[in-house]
N, C-alpha and C positions, 0 to 999 in steps of 0.2 A: 390363585396367586394374584390374578388381576383384580378381583374384588377386594382383597386385602390391601393392595396398593392404592386402590381408589378410596378405601375407607381411611387409610393412613393419610392420603392427600387431603381428604375432607377434614380430618382432624387438624392437620397443619394449617389449612386455609381458614379454619374457623375464626381465629383471632383477627386475621386481616379482613375477613368478610364482616365480622361484627364491627370493626373499626370503620370500614368504608361504608357500611350500612347506616351509620349514624350521621353521615355527611350529606349535604345537599349536592345536587349534580355539579353546580359551579365549583364547590369545594373538592369534589371528586376529581374533576378535570384539572384543577389546580394541583392537586396532589400528584396525579399521574404526570402532568407536565413537569413538575419539579423532579420527580423520580427519573424522568427521561432526560431533561435538559441539564440538570445539575451535573450528572456524570459527564455529559457531553462537554459542558463548560470546563469541568475539571480536566478532562482529557486534552481539550484544546489549550487550556492554560498551561498544562504540563508540557505539551509539545512546544508552545511558544517559549516557555521558560528554557527548554533545552536549546532551542535555536538562539535565544538571547545569550545563554551561557556560551554557546559556540561562537557567537559574534564577539562576546567579551574576550574569549580566549584568543580568537584570531586577531582582534584589535591589539591585544597584548603582544602577540607575535609581530604585528606591524610596528609597534613601538620598539620592540627589540631589534627589528630589522633596520629601523631608522638609526638607532644607536650603533648597530653593527656596521652600517655603511660609513659612519664617521670614523669608527675605529679602523675599518679597512683602509680608508683614505689616509689615516694617521700612520698605519703600518707601512703603506707604500712610501710615504714621505720620510719615515724614519729609515727605511732601507735605502732610499735615495740619499738622505743626509749622511748615512754611514758610508755609502759608496763615495760620496764627495769627499769625506774626511780621509779616506785611505788611498784613493786612486788619483793619478795624474791624468788630466784631460777629462775628468768626469765631475768637475766642480760646478754642478748646477745649483742655482740658488733655491733653497727650500725654506719656507716660512712655517716652522713647526709651531710658533706662537699662534698663528692663525688657525692651525689644526686644533691646537689645545682649546682655543676660544670656541671653536665650533662644537667640540665635544662638551665643553663646559655648559654651553647653551642648551644642548640636548639633555645633558644630565640634569640641569636645573628644571627643565620642563617635565622630565619623566622620573624625577626623584621618588615621588610617591608610588610609582607604578612598578619600576624594575628593581629598586633598592640595590644599586651597585655603586652608589656615590663614594662609599668608603674605599672600595677597590680602585675606583677611578682616581681617587686622591693619591693613592700610593703610586699608580702608574704615572700620574701627572708629575709627581716629584722626580721620578726616574728620567722622564723625557726632558724635563728642564735641566736636570743634572747633566744629561748627555750634551745638551746644547751649551752648557757652561764649560765644556771641555775644550772650547776653541783655543787654539795655540798650544795644546798639549800634544805629546807624541801620538802618532797614528794608532798604535796598538791600544793606548789608553782610551782614545776616542772610540775605536772599534768596539772595545769591550763595554764602554758606557752605552753606546747605541744598541749593542747586542742585548744588554740587560734590559734596556727600555723596550726593545722589540719583544723579548721573551715575556715581559710583564703585560704588554698589550695582547699578545696571543693568549695568555692565561685569562685575561679579562674577557676576551671573546668567548672562551669556553664557559666561564661563569655566566656571562650575559645570555648565552644560548640556553642554559639550563633554567635561569630565572624567568626568561621570557617565553619558555616552552617551545622555542623554535626547534630545539633538538628532539622534542617529543611530539612533533606534528604528526597527526594520524595519516595524512596523505603522503604517499611515497614520493611523488614528484617534489612536493614542498620540502619534505624531510631531507631528500638527497641534496637539493640546492642549499638548504640550511647547513647541512654538514660540510658541504664544499666551501661555503662562505666562512664558516666558523673555524674549520680546522685545515682543510687541505690547501685551498688557494692561498690564505695568508702564510701558511707554513712553507708552501712552495716558493712564494715570493721572497720570504725571508731566507730560505736555504739557498736559492739561486743567487741572491745578493751576497750571502756569506761566502759562497764558493768564489765568486769574482773578487771579493775583498781579500780572502785568504791568498789568492793568486797574486794580487797586488802587493800584499804585505810580504809574501815570500820573495817576490821579485826585488823588492826594495830592501831586503835583508832586515825587515822589522821582526821577522820570526827567526830565531836562532836555531831552532830544532826542526829540521826538515821532516824527521820521522813523525813528529807530532802533527805537522801539517798534513802529511799523507794519511795519517790515521783519521784526522778530522775530515779530510776530503772523502775518504772511504766511507765514513759514516754518512756524510751528506749525499754521496752517490746512492747509498741504500735508501735514504729518505726520498730522493728525487724519483728513483725507480718505483718505489712503493706508492708515493703520492701520485705519480703518473698513472699507475694502474687503478688507484682508487677513483681518481677524477674521471678516467675513461669509463670505469664501471658505473659511476654515478651518472655520467652523461648518457650512457646507454639506458640506464634505468629511467631517467627523466624522459628520454625519447619514447620509451615504452608506456610510461604512465601519464605523461603530460596530456592535458586536454586543450591547453592554449597553444595554437600553432606558432604564434610569434615567438613564444618562449622556446618551443621545440626547435625551430630553425636557428635561433640565435645560439642556443646551447650546442647544437650540432656544429655550427661554424666555429665557435670559439673552442670547442673540444678538439676539432681537427687541428686548428692552429697550435693550441697548447700542446697537444700530443706530439706534433712535429718538432717544435722547438725543444720540448723536453727530451724527446728521443735523441736529438742532435747533441744537447747538453750532456746527456748521459754517455753517449759514445765518446765524445771528446774528453770528458772527465775520466772515463775508463782508460783511454789511451794515455793521457798525461800521467795518470797514477801508475800504469804498468811500466811506462818508459821512464818514470821519474824525471819527466821533463815538464816542470811546472810552467816554465816560460813559454812553452809551445802551446799552452791552453789559451785559446782566444777568449777573452773576458766578455766579448760582445755576445757570446752564446748564452752566458748567464743573464746578461741584460735582456736578451730576447725572451728568455723564459719569464723573467720578472715582469716584463711588459705584457706578455701574453696572459700571465696569471692575473695581472691587474685588469686587463680587458675582460677576461672571463668573469672575474668577480663583479665588474660593473654590469655585465649582461645578466649574471645570476641574481644580483640585487634587484634589478628592474623586473626580471621575470618572476622572482619570488614575490615581489610586491604586487604584481598584477594577479598572481595566483591567490594571494591572501585577500586582496580587494574583491576579486571575483567570488571568493568563498563568502565574504561578508555580504556582498550583494545578493548572492544566492540564498543565504539565510534570511536576509531581509525580505526577499521575495517569498520565501516559504512562510514567514510570519504573516505577511500581508495576505497570502493565499488562505492560510488557515483561519485568519480573522474574517476574511470575506466569506469563506465557506461556512464557518461557524455561525456567523451572523445570518447568512442565508438559511442555514439549517434551522436556527432558532426562529427566524421569521416564518419559515415553512411550517415548523411545528406549531407555533402560535396560530398561524392561519388555519391549519388542519384542526387543532383543538377548538378554535373558535367555531369552525364549521361543524365540528362534532357536537359542541355544546348547542349550537343553534338547531342542528338537526334533531337533538333530543329535547331541548327546552321548548321548542315550538309545539311539538306533539304533546309533551307533558302539560304545557299550558292549556292546550286545547282540551285535553282529557280532564284536567282539573276544572276548567270552566264548565264543561258539560256535567261533571259530577256535582258541582255546586248548584247548577241549574236543576239537576235531578233532585238534589237534597231540598231545594226550595219548592219542589213539586212540579217542575216543568219536565214532562216526559216526552216532549216533542223534539228535543235537541238530540243531535247525533254528532259523533266525533269524525272529523275528516283530517287525515294525515297524508303527507306525501313521502312517506318512507316505506321501505320494504323490510325493515328489521323487526325485532320483537315487539316494538311499540305498535307497529301496524297490526300485529296479532292481538295485542291488548285492546287496541281500538275496535277491532272486529268483535272480539268477545264482549267488550263493553256495550257496543251497539246492540248486539244480540240480547244481552242481559236487560238493557233498557227497554227494548221492544217487548221482551217477555214480561218485564215488570209492568209496562204500560198496559198490556193485555190483562194481566192479573189485577192491576189497580182498577181498570175500567170495570172488570167483573166484580171486584170488591165494592166499588163505588155504588153498584146497584144494590149491594147487600148492606151498605154502611148504615142505612137508615132503618133497617129491618132486623128483627130478631130471627135468627135462622130456624129456631124450633117452632115458635108460635106465629111467625110472620107479622107480629105486632111491631109498631115503631119502637126504636130503642132509646137509650138514654140521650144520645145526641139530638134526636128529634124532640125529646121532652124539653131539653134546655132551649132549643130553638123556638118551640111552640110557646113555652112559658115567657120568653122574651117578648114575642109578639102579643101574647095575651095580656101581659102586664102593661104594654104600651096602649093597647085598646082600653084596658080598664082605666087608665089615667085619662084617656080622652073621653070616654063615655060615662064614667062614674059608676059603672056596674060592679058587681061582686064576682070575684074569682075564687075558686076553691080547688085545692090540690088534695086528692085522696091517695094516701100511701097505704098499700095493701101488702101484708105479709102473711103467708100461709102458716097455719098452726099444725104442728106434728107432721110436717112434710118430710123431715129428715127420717122419721121412723118408716115412712113409706119406702124411701130409697133403701134403708137398711134391711127392712124385712121383705119387701117385694122386689127390690132391684131397681136399678136406675132406668131401665126401659119403662117400667111401670110408673116411675116418677115422671119421666118425660110425657107419658100418656096423660097423667093427671094434670100436668101443666097445660097441655093442649086443651083438655076438657075445661079447665078453669078459664083459659083465655076465651073459649067459646061462650061460656056462661057469662063472663064479664061483658063481652060484646053484646050479649042479648039484653042485659039489664042497664046498659048505659045509653045515653042519647047519641044520635048521629052527629051532633055538634061537639060532643065530648071527644077528647083525645085519650085513647087507651093505649098504654105502652107497658112493656116488660123491661124493668131496669136490669135485673140480674137475679139468677137463682130463682127463688120463689117470691120475688118482690115485683109488684105491679103498681102502676100509677094511673090515675084518672084525672085529667084536667077538665074542669067544668067552668065554662064562662057564662056571663049574662044571667047570673042567678038573681032571684028576687030577694031571698034572704038565706040565712044559714040553715034553716030547716030543710030547704031543698037538698042541700049537700048531705045533711044527716040522714034524710030519708033514702037518698041514693046509696049511702054507705051501708045502711041497715039492710037494704035489698041485696047488696053485694055479700054481706055476711050470711044472709039467709040462703042465697043460692049456692054459695060455695060449701056451706055446711051440709048440704044434701050428699048422701053417699055417692061415690064414684066407682063404677065397675071398670076394671082393667083386665087384660089378658095376661096371665103369668103361666108360662110353660104349657100353653094350650088350654088352660082352664080359666074360668072367670073368677076373679077375686074382687072383693069389695074393700075400698079404701075410704076411711073416715077421716076427713081433715076439717079444718075450719079456717077462719081468716080474722086477723086483727087489723082494724083500719084506723089510721090517724088522719085528721083533717087539719089543714092550715088554710086560712083565708087571707086574701089581699084585697084591700079597698082602694079607691082612687087616690086617696091622699097618702097611702102607705109608700114608704121608700124601702123597697125590698128587692133582692135579686132572685133569679130563678134558683140558684143554689141555696139561698136562704129559705125559700119556700119549701123546697124538697127536704131540707134539714129539719125545719119545724114540723112538717108532716111526719117525718120519720120519728121524731121525738114523741109526737102524740101517739103514733102507732106503738112505740115501745112501752108507753104507759098503759095502753090498752092491754098489751100482753101481760104486764105486771098485775093488772087488776083481774086477771082471770082468763084472758084470751077470748076469741070469738065475740068481740065487742068493738064499739066505736068510741074514739076519744078525740077531743078537739084541743088543738094547741092554744095555750094562753101564756101569759107572762110567768105564771107560777112554774110552768115547765122549764123555762129558761133559768129561773132561779134554782130549780132542782138540778139542772145540768151543771150549773156553776158549783152548787154544793157537792155534787158528785166529783167534779174535778178537784175541788179543794180536799175532799175526803181522800181521794186517790193520792194527792200530794202528801197529805199528812200521814197516810198509811205507809207510804214508802219510807218516810222518816221514822215512823213508829217501829217498823221492822228492824231498822238499823240501830235504834236507840233503846230497844228492849222495853217499849211501852206495852207490848202485848203480854198478857198474863193468862195462865191456865187455871180454870176452875174445875172442880171435880164433883159430879153428881153420883150418889151411890146407886148400885144395882143390887136389889135385895131379894133374897129367897124368903118367901112369906110363909111357906108351910112345907112339911115333909112330903116327899113324893116317892112313888115306887120306882121312879127312874133314877133318882139321885138320893144321896144321903146327905142331908144338910141340917144345920141347926136352925130352927124356925126363927124367922125375923132377923137373920144375920146378913151383914154386908158381904157379898161375894165378889164385888168388883166396883169399878168406877168408870163413868164415861167422862173423858177429857173434853171440856168445852172452853173455847177461847173467849177472852174478854179484852177490851182495849181501854187502858187507863189513859184517856186523852187529857192533855195538860189543861185544856180550857173547857171541854165539853163533859168532863167527868168520865165515869165508867160506862162504856158503850157495850151493848149486847151484840151478838153476831149479826142480827138483822140490820144493824146500822152500817156495816162495812163489808160483810162477806160478799155480797153481790158485787160491790165495787172491786173487791180484790179479784173476783173471778173474771170480771170484764177486762181488767187491766193486766192480768197475768201475775199479779202479786200474790195470788193464792198459792203459787208454787213455793216461794221462800217462806211465806206465812205458815203453810201446812207443814213444811219441813221443820220449822222451829217448834210448832206445837207437838209434833210427833216426837222430836228429840226430848223435849221437856217432860212429856207424859211418860216416856220410857224411863227417863232418869228417876222421876218421882216414884213410879211403880217399883223399880229395882230397889230404891231406898226403902220403901215400905216393906217389901218382901224380905229384905235382908235385916232390917233393924226393928220391925214392929212384930211383937209376938203374935203368933196365930195367923200371920198374913203370908205364910210361905207360898200359898197357892192363889194369892190375890190376882185378879185379872184387871187389865186396863183396856178400855175401849176408846178408839180414836176415829173420828169421822174423816172420810176421804172424799173430796169433791170430785166431780167428773173431770175437771181440768187436771187435777193431780193424777187421777187414775189413768188417764190417757197420755200422760207426759212420759217421755223416754227415760227421765231420771228417777221415776217413782221407785222402781225396784231397788236400784243402788241406794237411794235415800233411806228406805226401810232397813236394808241390810246394814248400812253405816250406823243408823241409830241403835240397832240391836247390838252391834259390835262395840260401839263406844260406851254404851251404858251397862253392858253385860246382862241385860234382861233376857230371861228365857223366852224364845220365840213363841212358845205355847201360851205365855201369859199376855200376849198382845192380840187384841181383837180389832180388826179394821172394819169399820162400818161403811159400806158402799150402797148406793141407791140402784134401783132397777134401771133407771134411765142412763146411769153411767155405764152399765153393762151393755144395754141394748143399743147404745150409740154406735158401737162397732163390735159386734159379737165375736168375730174372729180374733181381733186384737185383744178384746177383754178376756177371752178364754186363755190366751197365752199369758197375760198378766196374772190371772187368777191361779193358773198352774204354777207360775214362778213363786207366788206368795205361799202357796201350799208347800212347795219344795223348801222354802225357808223355814217352815214349821209354824207360820203365822195362821191364826184362825180368822175366818171371814164371817161377817154378819151382814145380812141383806136388810138394809134400813128402809123404813116407810113401806113395808111389804103390803101389797094389796092395792096400792094407788097407781102402780105402773101399767104399762101396755103389754098385754099378753104375758102376765107374770108366770102362770102355770106352764106355759108352753116351753119356756127355757129353764125352768127351775132345776130339772133333772141333770142338765149338762153343766151346771155351775157347782164348783167344789165349796159349797156353803155349809157351815156348821150351825149357824144361828139365824132365825128369822125374827125381826123386830116388828111387832104389829103396830101400825101407824096409830097415832093418838086420835085421829079422826074417827076410827072405829071404837076405840076404848071409851071415848067421851060419851057415846050413846048407850053404853051397857046399863041395863036396868031400866031403860026408857024406850029404846028402839029395838024391836025384835029383829030387824034386818041386820043391825050392827052385831047383835049377839050371834046371829046365824053365820055371819062372815067370820067372826072371831072363832067360833066353833069349827068352821070348815078349815081355817088356817091351822088351828091346833091339831086337828085330826090329820091333815096333810103332813104337818111336820113330824108327828109321831110315826106315821107310816114310812117316812123317809129317814127317820132317825135323827131329826134335826131339833135342836133346842129352840124354844119360843120365849121371847121376852116381850112383855107388854109395856108400851111407852105411854106417858101421859096419865098415869094413875093419880087421881086427884081426891078420891073419896073412898070411904070404907066400902061403899056399895061396889065400886070398881073391883076392890080386893075380893069381895065375896063372889061376885059374878065370875071373875077370872078363875077362882078356885073351883067353882062349879063346872066351868068349861075345861078344866085341866091345865091351866096356865098359872104357875106359882112364882115365876121369876118376873119381877116387876121393877118399874122405874117411874118416878114422878114426884111432884111436889108433896104429895101425901106422905111419901117415904123419905124424902130429903131433897133439899134444894142444892143447886150447884154452889160450892163454897171453895175458897182458896185452900191450898194443900194443908196449911197449918190448922185449918178449922174443919176440914172435911170429915174427921172422925168425931167431932163434937155434936152428935145427934141428940137433940133435946127430947124427941118423942120416944117414949118408952116402948112404942110398938116395934121399934127397930133397934137392934143392938149389934155392935161389931162382933164378928165371930169368924170362924173358919168354915170352909166348905170344900167338899170334894168335887164340886162342879168344874 
């Protein structure tokens, strides 16, 4: 379960790891900082926003309290004005216009905040209407002031709701707000009404005493209930208040109000029970009104202090969170900066050392002052550099020497050539570079093994050292290539003589040990020479290239010989490059055409039943119809094709066209149902991994019977890699294709490997056929090949038949299937059957 969880976690973290892995360290730190600081900033901003919202709400409550204070003062003056209007001896001057102006000013200032202007307009009209009742009966004036007072009380309730005073979350603030909005103004109004009703009843302004008693009974209930509410609110404020001044003031005013309210209630209860209104002392109601106003004044001041304290507390919280957020951000930046420096400095040190190491300085080491993973990286890097330094120093000792032969290597050759050229320019002497390549060395590796090949190379190095001067530089470039640098020569003959000595000494047989037994390896050497004179402007690489070109021409001329570089070789290289370029274009533009040379059965044989002189097959031979050079034979371009690798597509095209033509002849030409087509396969084609699929595809696309296709391969193609060749030959046999061994008798150890190859035809090389009738050795070789083929059940075809003598000699030796100019030249497909010589006629064969 734990492993599954870790695997799931690894999958989930892979996108984040890939994203972070693309960033530099500075960018990584910035991303981490943003991930940590942005939420912190959002959180702090959200908290500040809440506090600012709280401040805004509390400020709105303060505005409501300011408005409420003016309305409380207006309410007290309206009650006083009403008292003056109905009572004798209570005519106190009251300036309600001043109160109205005060409220107007506050309403104008807070119009856009509290939105009670419309309600205040209605109250204002009622108050002015009550003032305008001067001179009217007391009862009329009483009712006008009573209506104005009721409107003010209703406006207080509306104001408390819109300013959120009544919704304050703190209990002490809410209880004081409720007392100011409802209970105290109501108690002030009710206590005044009680006194006014007593005055009106005493002056006979009220005709119905029962109505007065009912009204007084209702007021008695209001006073008693309000007294309890105010006492409860006062107790709640005492419990919840945090401001001591507010607590003490509320306690004091609560006691006074409770006392006068209780007295008022008792006297009102007595007057109502005894129906003695005139015995009710009106000053009791006045005392309650005064106490209520005093309580209201204290409550307004206390509530204002509470609200202001709350605003200040919120402002303090905002400042604190801003300070702490800023400090936290600074601390985070400081730590991230330290983190970056702690990583960047070691990384910079590591990068500096790595660059120095890349430049070749292995003396540098990483020094870091951390104890994290980077210190481990630094330690491992230092150990790696130390190990590399040791290995490099060891390799430096071997850098100038070939590990097998202990001869100088290519680097030394280039260096020696640079110095030799400089001396040649100074002294005017002659400098020669001898490029040596061993002949048939690959066969030694393939037949005797690589250990034997290494032994041969060591022997060659020893022989070369023995035949070169002490002043010469002998080196091994690579594989079986050696170089000799000869300075201070008198003339070119000295270099040529040295090269001929090299060819002679290397051509001597070399004995090697193979599986505990001595074996003899016969190799040779081809040598190319390039000269540099004092006035020549040439580089070491140019000299090596020129000597290599001369060596290559020596191999072309028959191997085991010496050749000298001249301008004609450069021209030949240029022609070869141009040929390669043109050949690449020719393959794509169908300039290559296939010619067909007949293979003829010349006489009846006991092994086969044929018609004498009939064509039994054709060999497909490629030609190049060059747009400027005309028709080119294979010798003009096949070698270039093999060197450049173009032989692969070229051979595939020839194979496909030959199969198509053979299928057409077999299907549409009478008597050719069993006609064979023979196609040459180069060593490069034979060893290429696409060879077998190419053959199969050609057969499938043309519909040619696989038994009608004969692939001609050379012994050297097979012997290059016997194991791989055997696999390829077996695959071809499985396809049903027949195999012919071309140029038989010219290869290396032909008879040794012939039995293991699935070959159906041997083609005697033209070099043996050309000597028939003149050279007894050639006749003996041909007779031996024919006898060997018969004993193995293999058909023999003689190539290069040019004369009737060749035909007669071959008949005597038992070879009746021939091919050559005497029997027919290679011709295009439409002319291949137009044989002019009556000695050969088209026909069928059971071959």
